[in-house]
MITI-476739 format. One record per atom (N, C-alpha, C, O): residue number from 1; residue in three letters; x, y, z. Coordinates in nm, 3 decimals. Example, Ala and Ser with C-alpha at 12.3 -4.5 7.8 and 13.67 -1.06 7.14 Angstrom:
# MITI-476739
   semar   milum        c1        c2        c3
       1     Ala     1.319    -0.569     0.780
       1     Ala     1.230    -0.450     0.780
       1     Ala     1.320    -0.330     0.780
       1     Ala     1.424    -0.332     0.846
       2     Ser     1.285    -0.225     0.708
       2     Ser     1.367    -0.106     0.714
       2     Ser     1.290     0.003     0.787
       2     Ser     1.341     0.114     0.804
END
This chain:
# MITI-476739
   semar   milum        c1        c2        c3
       1     Met     5.136     0.949     0.457
       1     Met     5.125     1.035     0.341
       1     Met     5.065     0.954     0.227
       1     Met     5.106     0.841     0.204
       2     Ala     4.972     1.008     0.157
       2     Ala     4.899     0.937     0.051
       2     Ala     4.978     0.939    -0.080
       2     Ala     5.051     1.033    -0.109
       3     Ile     4.960     0.835    -0.158
       3     Ile     5.019     0.826    -0.291
       3     Ile     4.923     0.890    -0.390
       3     Ile     4.808     0.848    -0.402
       4     Ala     4.970     0.992    -0.460
       4     Ala     4.887     1.058    -0.560
       4     Ala     4.925     1.015    -0.701
       4     Ala     4.843     1.022    -0.793
       5     Asn     5.051     0.970    -0.718
       5     Asn     5.096     0.927    -0.849
       5     Asn     5.208     0.826    -0.833
       5     Asn     5.287     0.835    -0.739
       6     Ala     5.214     0.730    -0.923
       6     Ala     5.321     0.631    -0.927
       6     Ala     5.367     0.620    -1.071
       6     Ala     5.286     0.603    -1.162
       7     Ile     5.498     0.628    -1.092
       7     Ile     5.554     0.626    -1.227
       7     Ile     5.668     0.525    -1.230
       7     Ile     5.752     0.521    -1.140
       8     Gln     5.672     0.445    -1.335
       8     Gln     5.783     0.353    -1.355
       8     Gln     5.878     0.412    -1.457
       8     Gln     5.837     0.454    -1.565
       9     Arg     6.006     0.416    -1.421
       9     Arg     6.112     0.458    -1.512
       9     Arg     6.220     0.351    -1.507
       9     Arg     6.281     0.328    -1.403
      10     Asp     6.241     0.286    -1.620
      10     Asp     6.336     0.175    -1.629
      10     Asp     6.302     0.071    -1.525
      10     Asp     6.193     0.014    -1.529
      11     Ser     6.392     0.043    -1.432
      11     Ser     6.367    -0.062    -1.333
      11     Ser     6.333    -0.006    -1.195
      11     Ser     6.352    -0.074    -1.094
      12     Tyr     6.283     0.118    -1.189
      12     Tyr     6.245     0.179    -1.063
      12     Tyr     6.102     0.230    -1.068
      12     Tyr     6.051     0.266    -1.174
      13     Val     6.036     0.231    -0.952
      13     Val     5.904     0.291    -0.937
      13     Val     5.919     0.410    -0.844
      13     Val     5.977     0.399    -0.736
      14     Tyr     5.866     0.524    -0.885
      14     Tyr     5.872     0.648    -0.807
      14     Tyr     5.732     0.683    -0.760
      14     Tyr     5.637     0.681    -0.838
      15     Leu     5.719     0.715    -0.632
      15     Leu     5.591     0.752    -0.574
      15     Leu     5.592     0.900    -0.539
      15     Leu     5.691     0.953    -0.489
      16     Tyr     5.478     0.967    -0.566
      16     Tyr     5.465     1.111    -0.542
      16     Tyr     5.340     1.140    -0.460
      16     Tyr     5.240     1.069    -0.470
      17     Asp     5.348     1.244    -0.378
      17     Asp     5.232     1.283    -0.299
      17     Asp     5.145     1.380    -0.380
      17     Asp     5.173     1.408    -0.496
      18     Glu     5.040     1.430    -0.317
      18     Glu     4.945     1.518    -0.387
      18     Glu     5.004     1.653    -0.427
      18     Glu     4.944     1.723    -0.509
      19     Arg     5.118     1.689    -0.372
      19     Arg     5.186     1.813    -0.411
      19     Arg     5.290     1.791    -0.519
      19     Arg     5.356     1.885    -0.564
      20     Gly     5.306     1.664    -0.562
      20     Gly     5.405     1.631    -0.664
      20     Gly     5.544     1.607    -0.610
      20     Gly     5.640     1.598    -0.687
      21     Val     5.557     1.598    -0.478
      21     Val     5.686     1.574    -0.415
      21     Val     5.711     1.424    -0.408
      21     Val     5.625     1.347    -0.365
      22     Gln     5.830     1.383    -0.450
      22     Gln     5.863     1.240    -0.445
      22     Gln     5.871     1.195    -0.300
      22     Gln     5.941     1.255    -0.218
      23     Ile     5.797     1.088    -0.268
      23     Ile     5.798     1.038    -0.131
      23     Ile     5.876     0.908    -0.119
      23     Ile     5.913     0.868    -0.009
      24     Cys     5.902     0.841    -0.233
      24     Cys     5.969     0.713    -0.228
      24     Cys     6.012     0.671    -0.367
      24     Cys     5.951     0.712    -0.467
      25     Ala     6.115     0.588    -0.374
      25     Ala     6.156     0.522    -0.497
      25     Ala     6.208     0.385    -0.459
      25     Ala     6.278     0.370    -0.358
      26     Phe     6.174     0.283    -0.539
      26     Phe     6.226     0.150    -0.510
      26     Phe     6.247     0.073    -0.641
      26     Phe     6.180     0.098    -0.741
      27     Ala     6.342    -0.020    -0.637
      27     Ala     6.374    -0.102    -0.753
      27     Ala     6.269    -0.210    -0.770
      27     Ala     6.218    -0.265    -0.673
      28     Leu     6.238    -0.241    -0.894
      28     Leu     6.146    -0.349    -0.924
      28     Leu     6.213    -0.483    -0.893
      28     Leu     6.333    -0.498    -0.914
      29     Pro     6.137    -0.579    -0.843
      29     Pro     6.196    -0.710    -0.812
      29     Pro     6.216    -0.794    -0.937
      29     Pro     6.143    -0.776    -1.036
      30     Gly     6.312    -0.885    -0.936
      30     Gly     6.326    -0.986    -1.041
      30     Gly     6.366    -0.932    -1.177
      30     Gly     6.418    -0.821    -1.188
      31     Ser     6.340    -1.012    -1.279
      31     Ser     6.378    -0.977    -1.416
      31     Ser     6.276    -0.884    -1.479
      31     Ser     6.167    -0.865    -1.425
      32     Arg     6.311    -0.826    -1.592
      32     Arg     6.224    -0.731    -1.660
      32     Arg     6.171    -0.788    -1.791
      32     Arg     6.224    -0.756    -1.898
      33     Asn     6.071    -0.869    -1.785
      33     Asn     6.005    -0.919    -1.906
      33     Asn     5.893    -0.823    -1.942
      33     Asn     5.846    -0.749    -1.855
      34     Pro     5.849    -0.821    -2.068
      34     Pro     5.749    -0.722    -2.112
      34     Pro     5.626    -0.704    -2.023
      34     Pro     5.586    -0.589    -2.002
      35     Pro     5.562    -0.810    -1.969
      35     Pro     5.444    -0.781    -1.886
      35     Pro     5.479    -0.734    -1.744
      35     Pro     5.390    -0.692    -1.670
      36     Asp     5.607    -0.741    -1.706
      36     Asp     5.647    -0.703    -1.571
      36     Asp     5.647    -0.552    -1.553
      36     Asp     5.667    -0.477    -1.648
      37     Gly     5.626    -0.508    -1.429
      37     Gly     5.633    -0.366    -1.398
      37     Gly     5.511    -0.319    -1.320
      37     Gly     5.434    -0.398    -1.268
      38     Leu     5.496    -0.189    -1.315
      38     Leu     5.388    -0.125    -1.241
      38     Leu     5.252    -0.168    -1.297
      38     Leu     5.228    -0.158    -1.417
      39     Val     5.164    -0.216    -1.208
      39     Val     5.032    -0.261    -1.250
      39     Val     4.926    -0.159    -1.212
      39     Val     4.846    -0.119    -1.296
      40     Ser     4.926    -0.116    -1.085
      40     Ser     4.825    -0.022    -1.037
      40     Ser     4.872     0.040    -0.907
      40     Ser     4.969    -0.004    -0.846
      41     Phe     4.799     0.145    -0.864
      41     Phe     4.827     0.204    -0.733
      41     Phe     4.700     0.264    -0.676
      41     Phe     4.607     0.299    -0.748
      42     Thr     4.698     0.276    -0.543
      42     Thr     4.592     0.344    -0.471
      42     Thr     4.660     0.448    -0.383
      42     Thr     4.781     0.468    -0.393
      43     Ala     4.584     0.514    -0.299
      43     Ala     4.641     0.613    -0.208
      43     Ala     4.733     0.549    -0.104
      43     Ala     4.816     0.617    -0.043
      44     Asn     4.719     0.417    -0.084
      44     Asn     4.796     0.350     0.021
      44     Asn     4.891     0.242    -0.027
      44     Asn     4.975     0.196     0.050
      45     Ser     4.880     0.199    -0.153
      45     Ser     4.963     0.087    -0.197
      45     Ser     4.990     0.092    -0.347
      45     Ser     4.922     0.161    -0.424
      46     Val     5.092     0.015    -0.386
      46     Val     5.133     0.004    -0.526
      46     Val     5.145    -0.145    -0.557
      46     Val     5.199    -0.221    -0.477
      47     Asn     5.096    -0.187    -0.674
      47     Asn     5.108    -0.326    -0.717
      47     Asn     5.202    -0.334    -0.836
      47     Asn     5.190    -0.259    -0.932
      48     Val     5.298    -0.429    -0.826
      48     Val     5.400    -0.446    -0.928
      48     Val     5.405    -0.593    -0.968
      48     Val     5.411    -0.680    -0.882
      49     Arg     5.402    -0.621    -1.099
      49     Arg     5.411    -0.758    -1.148
      49     Arg     5.558    -0.793    -1.172
      49     Arg     5.634    -0.714    -1.228
      50     Ser     5.595    -0.914    -1.128
      50     Ser     5.727    -0.970    -1.157
      50     Ser     5.708    -1.119    -1.179
      50     Ser     5.683    -1.194    -1.085
      51     Gly     5.721    -1.160    -1.305
      51     Gly     5.698    -1.300    -1.338
      51     Gly     5.554    -1.339    -1.313
      51     Gly     5.462    -1.274    -1.363
      52     Ala     5.534    -1.446    -1.236
      52     Ala     5.400    -1.498    -1.208
      52     Ala     5.339    -1.437    -1.082
      52     Ala     5.234    -1.484    -1.037
      53     Tyr     5.401    -1.335    -1.024
      53     Tyr     5.352    -1.278    -0.898
      53     Tyr     5.327    -1.129    -0.907
      53     Tyr     5.390    -1.058    -0.985
      54     Ile     5.234    -1.083    -0.824
      54     Ile     5.208    -0.941    -0.803
      54     Ile     5.257    -0.909    -0.662
      54     Ile     5.218    -0.974    -0.565
      55     Phe     5.344    -0.809    -0.651
      55     Phe     5.395    -0.766    -0.522
      55     Phe     5.328    -0.634    -0.484
      55     Phe     5.312    -0.546    -0.568
      56     Thr     5.290    -0.622    -0.358
      56     Thr     5.226    -0.501    -0.306
      56     Thr     5.323    -0.428    -0.215
      56     Thr     5.387    -0.488    -0.129
      57     Tyr     5.333    -0.297    -0.235
      57     Tyr     5.422    -0.211    -0.155
      57     Tyr     5.340    -0.098    -0.094
      57     Tyr     5.241    -0.054    -0.153
      58     Asn     5.381    -0.051     0.023
      58     Asn     5.314     0.063     0.085
      58     Asn     5.378     0.193     0.037
      58     Asn     5.467     0.192    -0.048
      59     Glu     5.332     0.306     0.091
      59     Glu     5.382     0.437     0.048
      59     Glu     5.526     0.462     0.087
      59     Glu     5.585     0.562     0.045
      60     Gln     5.584     0.375     0.168
      60     Gln     5.726     0.387     0.205
      60     Gln     5.814     0.294     0.123
      60     Gln     5.935     0.288     0.145
      61     Gly     5.754     0.221     0.028
      61     Gly     5.830     0.130    -0.056
      61     Gly     5.861    -0.003     0.010
      61     Gly     5.948    -0.076    -0.036
      62     Ile     5.790    -0.035     0.117
      62     Ile     5.810    -0.161     0.188
      62     Ile     5.710    -0.264     0.136
      62     Ile     5.590    -0.237     0.129
      63     Gln     5.760    -0.381     0.100
      63     Gln     5.672    -0.487     0.051
      63     Gln     5.581    -0.533     0.162
      63     Gln     5.627    -0.568     0.270
      64     Thr     5.450    -0.534     0.135
      64     Thr     5.353    -0.575     0.235
      64     Thr     5.282    -0.704     0.198
      64     Thr     5.206    -0.758     0.279
      65     Gly     5.306    -0.755     0.078
      65     Gly     5.244    -0.881     0.040
      65     Gly     5.276    -0.920    -0.102
      65     Gly     5.334    -0.842    -0.178
      66     Ser     5.238    -1.042    -0.138
      66     Ser     5.252    -1.090    -0.275
      66     Ser     5.149    -1.199    -0.297
      66     Ser     5.104    -1.265    -0.202
      67     Tyr     5.111    -1.218    -0.422
      67     Tyr     5.016    -1.323    -0.456
      67     Tyr     5.035    -1.361    -0.602
      67     Tyr     5.082    -1.278    -0.681
      68     Pro     4.999    -1.483    -0.640
      68     Pro     5.009    -1.523    -0.781
      68     Pro     4.921    -1.433    -0.866
      68     Pro     4.808    -1.404    -0.829
      69     Gly     4.972    -1.390    -0.977
      69     Gly     4.894    -1.301    -1.060
      69     Gly     4.913    -1.330    -1.201
      69     Gly     4.854    -1.264    -1.287
END
């Protein structure tokens, strides 16, 4: 199922499909400093900043990678 929208609310990221139905929600990793949080999303993945790293998650909320960012 494709990601049509991703929204951050407090310490959670919510993913929605093209019909507006929530397909997933997951907690943000690590601490919540001002630059941390949702960075970007595509139809297949979501990027979240936590500290010095960017974490990538799939449409099921499973972490698929990380890299210094």
